PQR file with spaces between the fields and no chain letter, atoms N, CA, C, O and H, PARSE charges and radii, in Angstrom:
ATOM       1  N    MET     1      24.987   20.390  -24.648 -0.4000 1.5000
ATOM       2  CA   MET     1      25.297   20.921  -23.340 -0.0000 2.0000
ATOM       3  C    MET     1      24.551   20.107  -22.288  0.5500 1.7000
ATOM       4  O    MET     1      23.370   19.800  -22.452 -0.5500 1.4000
ATOM       5  N    SER     2      25.251   19.759  -21.205 -0.4000 1.5000
ATOM       6  CA   SER     2      24.625   18.960  -20.163 -0.0000 2.0000
ATOM       7  C    SER     2      23.692   19.830  -19.330  0.5500 1.7000
ATOM       8  O    SER     2      23.747   21.059  -19.373 -0.5500 1.4000
ATOM       9  H    SER     2      26.210   20.008  -21.072  0.4000 1.0000
ATOM      10  N    SER     3      22.845   19.163  -18.582 -0.4000 1.5000
ATOM      11  CA   SER     3      21.904   19.872  -17.720 -0.0000 2.0000
ATOM      12  C    SER     3      22.430   19.882  -16.293  0.5500 1.7000
ATOM      13  O    SER     3      21.671   19.637  -15.355 -0.5500 1.4000
ATOM      14  H    SER     3      22.800   18.165  -18.547  0.4000 1.0000
ATOM      15  N    SER     4      23.715   20.162  -16.113 -0.4000 1.5000
ATOM      16  CA   SER     4      24.329   20.118  -14.793 -0.0000 2.0000
ATOM      17  C    SER     4      23.829   21.256  -13.911  0.5500 1.7000
ATOM      18  O    SER     4      23.387   22.303  -14.385 -0.5500 1.4000
ATOM      19  H    SER     4      24.332   20.361  -16.874  0.4000 1.0000
ATOM      20  N    GLN     5      23.917   21.005  -12.623 -0.4000 1.5000
ATOM      21  CA   GLN     5      23.523   21.962  -11.605 -0.0000 2.0000
ATOM      22  C    GLN     5      24.774   22.379  -10.838  0.5500 1.7000
ATOM      23  O    GLN     5      25.769   21.654  -10.870 -0.5500 1.4000
ATOM      24  H    GLN     5      24.276   20.154  -12.239  0.4000 1.0000
ATOM      25  N    PRO     6      24.762   23.520  -10.149 -0.5600 1.5000
ATOM      26  CA   PRO     6      25.955   24.013   -9.463  0.2800 2.0000
ATOM      27  C    PRO     6      26.587   23.037   -8.472  0.5500 1.7000
ATOM      28  O    PRO     6      27.808   23.047   -8.315 -0.5500 1.4000
ATOM      29  N    ASN     7      25.807   22.200   -7.802 -0.4000 1.5000
ATOM      30  CA   ASN     7      26.344   21.292   -6.789 -0.0000 2.0000
ATOM      31  C    ASN     7      26.592   19.878   -7.308  0.5500 1.7000
ATOM      32  O    ASN     7      26.872   18.981   -6.513 -0.5500 1.4000
ATOM      33  H    ASN     7      24.815   22.192   -7.929  0.4000 1.0000
ATOM      34  N    ASP     8      26.499   19.657   -8.605 -0.4000 1.5000
ATOM      35  CA   ASP     8      26.717   18.320   -9.158 -0.0000 2.0000
ATOM      36  C    ASP     8      28.160   17.886   -8.953  0.5500 1.7000
ATOM      37  O    ASP     8      29.091   18.676   -9.115 -0.5500 1.4000
ATOM      38  H    ASP     8      26.271   20.386   -9.251  0.4000 1.0000
ATOM      39  N    ARG     9      28.330   16.635   -8.600 -0.4000 1.5000
ATOM      40  CA   ARG     9      29.668   16.066   -8.422 -0.0000 2.0000
ATOM      41  C    ARG     9      30.242   15.573   -9.742  0.5500 1.7000
ATOM      42  O    ARG     9      31.451   15.375   -9.858 -0.5500 1.4000
ATOM      43  H    ARG     9      27.574   15.994   -8.469  0.4000 1.0000
ATOM      44  N    TYR    10      29.385   15.374  -10.738 -0.4000 1.5000
ATOM      45  CA   TYR    10      29.815   14.834  -12.033 -0.0000 2.0000
ATOM      46  C    TYR    10      29.244   15.678  -13.156  0.5500 1.7000
ATOM      47  O    TYR    10      28.110   16.151  -13.082 -0.5500 1.4000
ATOM      48  H    TYR    10      28.403   15.535  -10.644  0.4000 1.0000
ATOM      49  N    ASP    11      30.049   15.862  -14.205 -0.4000 1.5000
ATOM      50  CA   ASP    11      29.613   16.665  -15.343 -0.0000 2.0000
ATOM      51  C    ASP    11      30.205   16.064  -16.611  0.5500 1.7000
ATOM      52  O    ASP    11      30.955   15.089  -16.559 -0.5500 1.4000
ATOM      53  H    ASP    11      30.970   15.478  -14.265  0.4000 1.0000
ATOM      54  N    LEU    12      29.863   16.651  -17.734 -0.4000 1.5000
ATOM      55  CA   LEU    12      30.336   16.178  -19.032 -0.0000 2.0000
ATOM      56  C    LEU    12      31.350   17.147  -19.608  0.5500 1.7000
ATOM      57  O    LEU    12      31.298   18.352  -19.364 -0.5500 1.4000
ATOM      58  H    LEU    12      29.254   17.443  -17.776  0.4000 1.0000
ATOM      59  N    ARG    13      32.275   16.589  -20.381 -0.4000 1.5000
ATOM      60  CA   ARG    13      33.172   17.421  -21.173 -0.0000 2.0000
ATOM      61  C    ARG    13      33.361   16.729  -22.515  0.5500 1.7000
ATOM      62  O    ARG    13      33.204   15.515  -22.647 -0.5500 1.4000
ATOM      63  H    ARG    13      32.317   15.610  -20.579  0.4000 1.0000
ATOM      64  N    ASN    14      33.704   17.543  -23.502 -0.4000 1.5000
ATOM      65  CA   ASN    14      33.871   17.022  -24.845 -0.0000 2.0000
ATOM      66  C    ASN    14      35.046   16.054  -24.876  0.5500 1.7000
ATOM      67  O    ASN    14      36.143   16.363  -24.412 -0.5500 1.4000
ATOM      68  H    ASN    14      33.832   18.529  -23.395  0.4000 1.0000
ATOM      69  N    GLY    15      34.788   14.870  -25.437 -0.4000 1.5000
ATOM      70  CA   GLY    15      35.829   13.863  -25.541 -0.0000 2.0000
ATOM      71  C    GLY    15      36.426   13.776  -26.930  0.5500 1.7000
ATOM      72  O    GLY    15      37.254   12.906  -27.201 -0.5500 1.4000
ATOM      73  H    GLY    15      33.896   14.619  -25.814  0.4000 1.0000
ATOM      74  N    GLY    16      36.010   14.675  -27.817 -0.4000 1.5000
ATOM      75  CA   GLY    16      36.505   14.662  -29.194 -0.0000 2.0000
ATOM      76  C    GLY    16      35.659   13.750  -30.073  0.5500 1.7000
ATOM      77  O    GLY    16      34.986   12.845  -29.579 -0.5500 1.4000
ATOM      78  H    GLY    16      35.337   15.382  -27.598  0.4000 1.0000
ATOM      79  N    SER    17      35.699   13.993  -31.352 -0.4000 1.5000
ATOM      80  CA   SER    17      34.970   13.169  -32.336 -0.0000 2.0000
ATOM      81  C    SER    17      33.506   12.963  -31.971  0.5500 1.7000
ATOM      82  O    SER    17      32.991   11.847  -32.029 -0.5500 1.4000
ATOM      83  H    SER    17      36.246   14.728  -31.753  0.4000 1.0000
ATOM      84  N    ASP    18      32.838   14.063  -31.592 -0.4000 1.5000
ATOM      85  CA   ASP    18      31.409   14.018  -31.261 -0.0000 2.0000
ATOM      86  C    ASP    18      31.087   13.069  -30.114  0.5500 1.7000
ATOM      87  O    ASP    18      30.025   12.448  -30.098 -0.5500 1.4000
ATOM      88  H    ASP    18      33.257   14.970  -31.545  0.4000 1.0000
ATOM      89  N    THR    19      31.999   12.957  -29.157 -0.4000 1.5000
ATOM      90  CA   THR    19      31.746   12.135  -27.974 -0.0000 2.0000
ATOM      91  C    THR    19      31.962   12.980  -26.723  0.5500 1.7000
ATOM      92  O    THR    19      32.558   14.057  -26.768 -0.5500 1.4000
ATOM      93  H    THR    19      32.862   13.462  -29.169  0.4000 1.0000
ATOM      94  N    ASP    20      31.464   12.464  -25.621 -0.4000 1.5000
ATOM      95  CA   ASP    20      31.611   13.128  -24.334 -0.0000 2.0000
ATOM      96  C    ASP    20      32.174   12.145  -23.327  0.5500 1.7000
ATOM      97  O    ASP    20      32.124   10.931  -23.525 -0.5500 1.4000
ATOM      98  H    ASP    20      30.980   11.590  -25.585  0.4000 1.0000
ATOM      99  N    GLU    21      32.710   12.685  -22.244 -0.4000 1.5000
ATOM     100  CA   GLU    21      33.135   11.855  -21.136 -0.0000 2.0000
ATOM     101  C    GLU    21      32.595   12.466  -19.855  0.5500 1.7000
ATOM     102  O    GLU    21      32.334   13.667  -19.790 -0.5500 1.4000
ATOM     103  H    GLU    21      32.750   13.671  -22.082  0.4000 1.0000
ATOM     104  N    ILE    22      32.431   11.631  -18.837 -0.4000 1.5000
ATOM     105  CA   ILE    22      31.953   12.080  -17.539 -0.0000 2.0000
ATOM     106  C    ILE    22      33.172   12.252  -16.642  0.5500 1.7000
ATOM     107  O    ILE    22      34.038   11.379  -16.584 -0.5500 1.4000
ATOM     108  H    ILE    22      32.643   10.656  -18.890  0.4000 1.0000
ATOM     109  N    PHE    23      33.234   13.378  -15.948 -0.4000 1.5000
ATOM     110  CA   PHE    23      34.357   13.621  -15.050 -0.0000 2.0000
ATOM     111  C    PHE    23      33.856   14.084  -13.692  0.5500 1.7000
ATOM     112  O    PHE    23      32.765   14.640  -13.570 -0.5500 1.4000
ATOM     113  H    PHE    23      32.530   14.088  -15.995  0.4000 1.0000
ATOM     114  N    GLY    24      34.668   13.848  -12.682 -0.4000 1.5000
ATOM     115  CA   GLY    24      34.374   14.316  -11.333 -0.0000 2.0000
ATOM     116  C    GLY    24      34.717   15.782  -11.224  0.5500 1.7000
ATOM     117  O    GLY    24      35.848   16.172  -11.516 -0.5500 1.4000
ATOM     118  H    GLY    24      35.555   13.396  -12.781  0.4000 1.0000
ATOM     119  N    THR    25      33.770   16.605  -10.810 -0.4000 1.5000
ATOM     120  CA   THR    25      34.015   18.049  -10.732 -0.0000 2.0000
ATOM     121  C    THR    25      35.016   18.405   -9.636  0.5500 1.7000
ATOM     122  O    THR    25      35.641   19.464   -9.700 -0.5500 1.4000
ATOM     123  H    THR    25      32.852   16.289  -10.573  0.4000 1.0000
ATOM     124  N    GLU    26      35.180   17.545   -8.633 -0.4000 1.5000
ATOM     125  CA   GLU    26      36.127   17.824   -7.565 -0.0000 2.0000
ATOM     126  C    GLU    26      37.539   17.370   -7.921  0.5500 1.7000
ATOM     127  O    GLU    26      38.515   17.974   -7.475 -0.5500 1.4000
ATOM     128  H    GLU    26      34.672   16.685   -8.581  0.4000 1.0000
ATOM     129  N    THR    27      37.654   16.315   -8.720 -0.4000 1.5000
ATOM     130  CA   THR    27      38.969   15.748   -9.029 -0.0000 2.0000
ATOM     131  C    THR    27      39.430   16.043  -10.451  0.5500 1.7000
ATOM     132  O    THR    27      40.629   16.059  -10.727 -0.5500 1.4000
ATOM     133  H    THR    27      36.861   15.824   -9.082  0.4000 1.0000
ATOM     134  N    GLY    28      38.476   16.277  -11.356 -0.4000 1.5000
ATOM     135  CA   GLY    28      38.812   16.462  -12.766 -0.0000 2.0000
ATOM     136  C    GLY    28      39.102   15.158  -13.482  0.5500 1.7000
ATOM     137  O    GLY    28      39.410   15.158  -14.674 -0.5500 1.4000
ATOM     138  H    GLY    28      37.502   16.265  -11.132  0.4000 1.0000
ATOM     139  N    ARG    29      39.009   14.048  -12.768 -0.4000 1.5000
ATOM     140  CA   ARG    29      39.314   12.739  -13.345 -0.0000 2.0000
ATOM     141  C    ARG    29      38.109   12.157  -14.068  0.5500 1.7000
ATOM     142  O    ARG    29      36.963   12.359  -13.668 -0.5500 1.4000
ATOM     143  H    ARG    29      38.759   14.048  -11.800  0.4000 1.0000
ATOM     144  N    THR    30      38.395   11.432  -15.138 -0.4000 1.5000
ATOM     145  CA   THR    30      37.338   10.731  -15.853 -0.0000 2.0000
ATOM     146  C    THR    30      36.741    9.684  -14.931  0.5500 1.7000
ATOM     147  O    THR    30      37.473    8.944  -14.273 -0.5500 1.4000
ATOM     148  H    THR    30      39.327   11.268  -15.463  0.4000 1.0000
ATOM     149  N    VAL    31      35.415    9.616  -14.877 -0.4000 1.5000
ATOM     150  CA   VAL    31      34.712    8.682  -14.008 -0.0000 2.0000
ATOM     151  C    VAL    31      34.817    7.263  -14.565  0.5500 1.7000
ATOM     152  O    VAL    31      34.730    7.036  -15.772 -0.5500 1.4000
ATOM     153  H    VAL    31      34.820   10.217  -15.411  0.4000 1.0000
ATOM     154  N    SER    32      35.005    6.331  -13.656 -0.4000 1.5000
ATOM     155  CA   SER    32      35.034    4.923  -14.000 -0.0000 2.0000
ATOM     156  C    SER    32      33.910    4.231  -13.238  0.5500 1.7000
ATOM     157  O    SER    32      33.774    4.422  -12.029 -0.5500 1.4000
ATOM     158  H    SER    32      35.076    6.516  -12.675  0.4000 1.0000
ATOM     159  N    VAL    33      33.106    3.433  -13.931 -0.4000 1.5000
ATOM     160  CA   VAL    33      32.017    2.686  -13.317 -0.0000 2.0000
ATOM     161  C    VAL    33      32.162    1.240  -13.781  0.5500 1.7000
ATOM     162  O    VAL    33      32.244    0.963  -14.978 -0.5500 1.4000
ATOM     163  H    VAL    33      33.217    3.278  -14.913  0.4000 1.0000
ATOM     164  N    GLY    34      32.191    0.331  -12.822 -0.4000 1.5000
ATOM     165  CA   GLY    34      32.329   -1.075  -13.166 -0.0000 2.0000
ATOM     166  C    GLY    34      33.656   -1.387  -13.859  0.5500 1.7000
ATOM     167  O    GLY    34      33.733   -2.295  -14.686 -0.5500 1.4000
ATOM     168  H    GLY    34      32.123    0.556  -11.850  0.4000 1.0000
ATOM     169  N    GLY    35      34.694   -0.629  -13.516 -0.4000 1.5000
ATOM     170  CA   GLY    35      36.009   -0.847  -14.091 -0.0000 2.0000
ATOM     171  C    GLY    35      36.194   -0.281  -15.483  0.5500 1.7000
ATOM     172  O    GLY    35      37.233   -0.495  -16.108 -0.5500 1.4000
ATOM     173  H    GLY    35      34.632    0.109  -12.844  0.4000 1.0000
ATOM     174  N    LYS    36      35.204    0.436  -15.973 -0.4000 1.5000
ATOM     175  CA   LYS    36      35.279    0.993  -17.325 -0.0000 2.0000
ATOM     176  C    LYS    36      35.196    2.518  -17.267  0.5500 1.7000
ATOM     177  O    LYS    36      34.254    3.083  -16.712 -0.5500 1.4000
ATOM     178  H    LYS    36      34.360    0.611  -15.465  0.4000 1.0000
ATOM     179  N    ALA    37      36.202    3.172  -17.852 -0.4000 1.5000
ATOM     180  CA   ALA    37      36.177    4.635  -17.918 -0.0000 2.0000
ATOM     181  C    ALA    37      34.983    5.074  -18.751  0.5500 1.7000
ATOM     182  O    ALA    37      34.724    4.520  -19.819 -0.5500 1.4000
ATOM     183  H    ALA    37      36.968    2.713  -18.303  0.4000 1.0000
ATOM     184  N    ARG    38      34.268    6.058  -18.267 -0.4000 1.5000
ATOM     185  CA   ARG    38      33.075    6.552  -18.969 -0.0000 2.0000
ATOM     186  C    ARG    38      33.472    7.701  -19.878  0.5500 1.7000
ATOM     187  O    ARG    38      33.215    8.870  -19.593 -0.5500 1.4000
ATOM     188  H    ARG    38      34.478    6.509  -17.399  0.4000 1.0000
ATOM     189  N    ALA    39      34.111    7.328  -20.991 -0.4000 1.5000
ATOM     190  CA   ALA    39      34.581    8.266  -22.004 -0.0000 2.0000
ATOM     191  C    ALA    39      34.147    7.749  -23.370  0.5500 1.7000
ATOM     192  O    ALA    39      33.749    6.592  -23.506 -0.5500 1.4000
ATOM     193  H    ALA    39      34.319    6.378  -21.223  0.4000 1.0000
ATOM     194  N    LYS    40      34.225    8.608  -24.375 -0.4000 1.5000
ATOM     195  CA   LYS    40      33.827    8.275  -25.741 -0.0000 2.0000
ATOM     196  C    LYS    40      32.366    7.805  -25.801  0.5500 1.7000
ATOM     197  O    LYS    40      32.029    6.850  -26.501 -0.5500 1.4000
ATOM     198  H    LYS    40      34.548    9.548  -24.264  0.4000 1.0000
ATOM     199  N    LEU    41      31.519    8.502  -25.050 -0.4000 1.5000
ATOM     200  CA   LEU    41      30.090    8.191  -25.008 -0.0000 2.0000
ATOM     201  C    LEU    41      29.320    9.165  -25.895  0.5500 1.7000
ATOM     202  O    LEU    41      29.728   10.312  -26.076 -0.5500 1.4000
ATOM     203  H    LEU    41      31.793    9.277  -24.481  0.4000 1.0000
ATOM     204  N    LYS    42      28.222    8.701  -26.434 -0.4000 1.5000
ATOM     205  CA   LYS    42      27.299    9.604  -27.121 -0.0000 2.0000
ATOM     206  C    LYS    42      26.713   10.531  -26.059  0.5500 1.7000
ATOM     207  O    LYS    42      26.562   10.140  -24.901 -0.5500 1.4000
ATOM     208  H    LYS    42      27.891    7.769  -26.286  0.4000 1.0000
ATOM     209  N    PHE    43      26.384   11.766  -26.458 -0.4000 1.5000
ATOM     210  CA   PHE    43      25.903   12.760  -25.503 -0.0000 2.0000
ATOM     211  C    PHE    43      24.746   12.242  -24.665  0.5500 1.7000
ATOM     212  O    PHE    43      24.779   12.364  -23.441 -0.5500 1.4000
ATOM     213  H    PHE    43      26.507   12.084  -27.398  0.4000 1.0000
ATOM     214  N    ASP    44      23.721   11.666  -25.291 -0.4000 1.5000
ATOM     215  CA   ASP    44      22.541   11.210  -24.545 -0.0000 2.0000
ATOM     216  C    ASP    44      22.909   10.185  -23.485  0.5500 1.7000
ATOM     217  O    ASP    44      22.416   10.252  -22.358 -0.5500 1.4000
ATOM     218  H    ASP    44      23.694   11.568  -26.285  0.4000 1.0000
ATOM     219  N    GLU    45      23.768    9.241  -23.836 -0.4000 1.5000
ATOM     220  CA   GLU    45      24.199    8.213  -22.899 -0.0000 2.0000
ATOM     221  C    GLU    45      24.981    8.827  -21.732  0.5500 1.7000
ATOM     222  O    GLU    45      24.745    8.483  -20.574 -0.5500 1.4000
ATOM     223  H    GLU    45      24.168    9.187  -24.751  0.4000 1.0000
ATOM     224  N    ALA    46      25.901    9.726  -22.039 -0.4000 1.5000
ATOM     225  CA   ALA    46      26.700   10.377  -21.008 -0.0000 2.0000
ATOM     226  C    ALA    46      25.829   11.235  -20.094  0.5500 1.7000
ATOM     227  O    ALA    46      26.022   11.236  -18.878 -0.5500 1.4000
ATOM     228  H    ALA    46      26.093   10.005  -22.980  0.4000 1.0000
ATOM     229  N    ASP    47      24.887   11.955  -20.661 -0.4000 1.5000
ATOM     230  CA   ASP    47      24.016   12.832  -19.882 -0.0000 2.0000
ATOM     231  C    ASP    47      23.162   12.038  -18.899  0.5500 1.7000
ATOM     232  O    ASP    47      23.001   12.443  -17.748 -0.5500 1.4000
ATOM     233  H    ASP    47      24.730   11.954  -21.649  0.4000 1.0000
ATOM     234  N    VAL    48      22.615   10.909  -19.349 -0.4000 1.5000
ATOM     235  CA   VAL    48      21.790   10.066  -18.480 -0.0000 2.0000
ATOM     236  C    VAL    48      22.633    9.485  -17.344  0.5500 1.7000
ATOM     237  O    VAL    48      22.222    9.517  -16.184 -0.5500 1.4000
ATOM     238  H    VAL    48      22.745   10.580  -20.284  0.4000 1.0000
ATOM     239  N    LEU    49      23.809    8.957  -17.676 -0.4000 1.5000
ATOM     240  CA   LEU    49      24.653    8.368  -16.644 -0.0000 2.0000
ATOM     241  C    LEU    49      25.135    9.421  -15.647  0.5500 1.7000
ATOM     242  O    LEU    49      25.165    9.152  -14.446 -0.5500 1.4000
ATOM     243  H    LEU    49      24.143    8.932  -18.618  0.4000 1.0000
ATOM     244  N    ALA    50      25.508   10.601  -16.111 -0.4000 1.5000
ATOM     245  CA   ALA    50      25.910   11.672  -15.196 -0.0000 2.0000
ATOM     246  C    ALA    50      24.751   12.043  -14.273  0.5500 1.7000
ATOM     247  O    ALA    50      24.954   12.294  -13.086 -0.5500 1.4000
ATOM     248  H    ALA    50      25.483   10.820  -17.086  0.4000 1.0000
ATOM     249  N    GLY    51      23.548   12.076  -14.815 -0.4000 1.5000
ATOM     250  CA   GLY    51      22.367   12.355  -13.992 -0.0000 2.0000
ATOM     251  C    GLY    51      22.159   11.300  -12.925  0.5500 1.7000
ATOM     252  O    GLY    51      21.811   11.621  -11.788 -0.5500 1.4000
ATOM     253  H    GLY    51      23.382   11.872  -15.779  0.4000 1.0000
ATOM     254  N    MET    52      22.370   10.036  -13.284 -0.4000 1.5000
ATOM     255  CA   MET    52      22.236    8.950  -12.312 -0.0000 2.0000
ATOM     256  C    MET    52      23.291    9.066  -11.215  0.5500 1.7000
ATOM     257  O    MET    52      22.993    8.885  -10.034 -0.5500 1.4000
ATOM     258  H    MET    52      22.653    9.775  -14.207  0.4000 1.0000
ATOM     259  N    LEU    53      24.514    9.365  -11.611 -0.4000 1.5000
ATOM     260  CA   LEU    53      25.583    9.531  -10.622 -0.0000 2.0000
ATOM     261  C    LEU    53      25.291   10.704   -9.693  0.5500 1.7000
ATOM     262  O    LEU    53      25.498   10.602   -8.483 -0.5500 1.4000
ATOM     263  H    LEU    53      24.756    9.512  -12.570  0.4000 1.0000
ATOM     264  N    ASN    54      24.819   11.798  -10.239 -0.4000 1.5000
ATOM     265  CA   ASN    54      24.519   12.973   -9.420 -0.0000 2.0000
ATOM     266  C    ASN    54      23.333   12.748   -8.499  0.5500 1.7000
ATOM     267  O    ASN    54      23.255   13.362   -7.435 -0.5500 1.4000
ATOM     268  H    ASN    54      24.651   11.880  -11.221  0.4000 1.0000
ATOM     269  N    SER    55      22.409   11.879   -8.887 -0.4000 1.5000
ATOM     270  CA   SER    55      21.260   11.601   -8.023 -0.0000 2.0000
ATOM     271  C    SER    55      21.581   10.502   -7.017  0.5500 1.7000
ATOM     272  O    SER    55      20.752   10.148   -6.178 -0.5500 1.4000
ATOM     273  H    SER    55      22.473   11.380   -9.752  0.4000 1.0000
ATOM     274  N    ARG    56      22.801    9.968   -7.114 -0.4000 1.5000
ATOM     275  CA   ARG    56      23.292    8.927   -6.215 -0.0000 2.0000
ATOM     276  C    ARG    56      22.603    7.583   -6.425  0.5500 1.7000
ATOM     277  O    ARG    56      22.639    6.729   -5.540 -0.5500 1.4000
ATOM     278  H    ARG    56      23.474   10.256   -7.795  0.4000 1.0000
ATOM     279  N    ASN    57      21.979    7.385   -7.580 -0.4000 1.5000
ATOM     280  CA   ASN    57      21.388    6.090   -7.911 -0.0000 2.0000
ATOM     281  C    ASN    57      22.443    5.105   -8.386  0.5500 1.7000
ATOM     282  O    ASN    57      22.184    3.905   -8.478 -0.5500 1.4000
ATOM     283  H    ASN    57      21.950    8.079   -8.299  0.4000 1.0000
ATOM     284  N    GLN    58      23.618    5.604   -8.683 -0.4000 1.5000
ATOM     285  CA   GLN    58      24.730    4.758   -9.106 -0.0000 2.0000
ATOM     286  C    GLN    58      26.005    5.382   -8.551  0.5500 1.7000
ATOM     287  O    GLN    58      26.128    6.606   -8.489 -0.5500 1.4000
ATOM     288  H    GLN    58      23.829    6.578   -8.609  0.4000 1.0000
ATOM     289  N    GLU    59      26.940    4.549   -8.154 -0.4000 1.5000
ATOM     290  CA   GLU    59      28.192    5.041   -7.593 -0.0000 2.0000
ATOM     291  C    GLU    59      29.346    4.741   -8.536  0.5500 1.7000
ATOM     292  O    GLU    59      29.390    3.672   -9.144 -0.5500 1.4000
ATOM     293  H    GLU    59      26.840    3.555   -8.204  0.4000 1.0000
ATOM     294  N    PRO    60      30.281    5.678   -8.663 -0.5600 1.5000
ATOM     295  CA   PRO    60      31.469    5.422   -9.483  0.2800 2.0000
ATOM     296  C    PRO    60      32.434    4.522   -8.730  0.5500 1.7000
ATOM     297  O    PRO    60      32.264    4.287   -7.534 -0.5500 1.4000
ATOM     298  N    ASP    61      33.447    4.018   -9.424 -0.4000 1.5000
ATOM     299  CA   ASP    61      34.496    3.245   -8.781 -0.0000 2.0000
ATOM     300  C    ASP    61      35.243    4.131   -7.790  0.5500 1.7000
ATOM     301  O    ASP    61      35.373    5.336   -8.008 -0.5500 1.4000
ATOM     302  H    ASP    61      33.585    4.209  -10.396  0.4000 1.0000
ATOM     303  N    GLU    62      35.725    3.552   -6.725 -0.4000 1.5000
ATOM     304  CA   GLU    62      36.378    4.288   -5.641 -0.0000 2.0000
ATOM     305  C    GLU    62      37.534    5.170   -6.107  0.5500 1.7000
ATOM     306  O    GLU    62      37.687    6.288   -5.615 -0.5500 1.4000
ATOM     307  H    GLU    62      35.620    2.573   -6.548  0.4000 1.0000
ATOM     308  N    GLU    63      38.358    4.683   -7.055 -0.4000 1.5000
ATOM     309  CA   GLU    63      39.522    5.474   -7.476 -0.0000 2.0000
ATOM     310  C    GLU    63      39.137    6.758   -8.192  0.5500 1.7000
ATOM     311  O    GLU    63      39.965    7.659   -8.322 -0.5500 1.4000
ATOM     312  H    GLU    63      38.233    3.775   -7.454  0.4000 1.0000
ATOM     313  N    THR    64      37.908    6.859   -8.654 -0.4000 1.5000
ATOM     314  CA   THR    64      37.432    8.081   -9.300 -0.0000 2.0000
ATOM     315  C    THR    64      37.282    9.215   -8.284  0.5500 1.7000
ATOM     316  O    THR    64      37.352   10.391   -8.644 -0.5500 1.4000
ATOM     317  H    THR    64      37.236    6.127   -8.548  0.4000 1.0000
ATOM     318  N    LEU    65      37.079    8.862   -7.035 -0.4000 1.5000
ATOM     319  CA   LEU    65      36.767    9.848   -6.013 -0.0000 2.0000
ATOM     320  C    LEU    65      37.986   10.529   -5.419  0.5500 1.7000
ATOM     321  O    LEU    65      37.840   11.532   -4.721 -0.5500 1.4000
ATOM     322  H    LEU    65      37.023    7.907   -6.744  0.4000 1.0000
ATOM     323  N    HIS    66      39.184   10.019   -5.674 -0.4000 1.5000
ATOM     324  CA   HIS    66      40.393   10.557   -5.021 -0.0000 2.0000
ATOM     325  C    HIS    66      41.371   11.102   -6.018  0.5500 1.7000
ATOM     326  O    HIS    66      42.435   11.590   -5.636 -0.5500 1.4000
ATOM     327  H    HIS    66      39.303    9.205   -6.241  0.4000 1.0000
């Protein structure tokens, strides 16, 4: 389970086969960073990246936001 907060813009959902993906809570779309969809990630990797996105230390690709 992720450590998401009520105002987080990004969260995790099960991607199947013991993997997770990061999605935008406003759009429901899988987040893309650097042209790569952030899906099929190990939980720890997905949780850290979602935390970075929520803290605004990293920005997703523009198409993820709309």
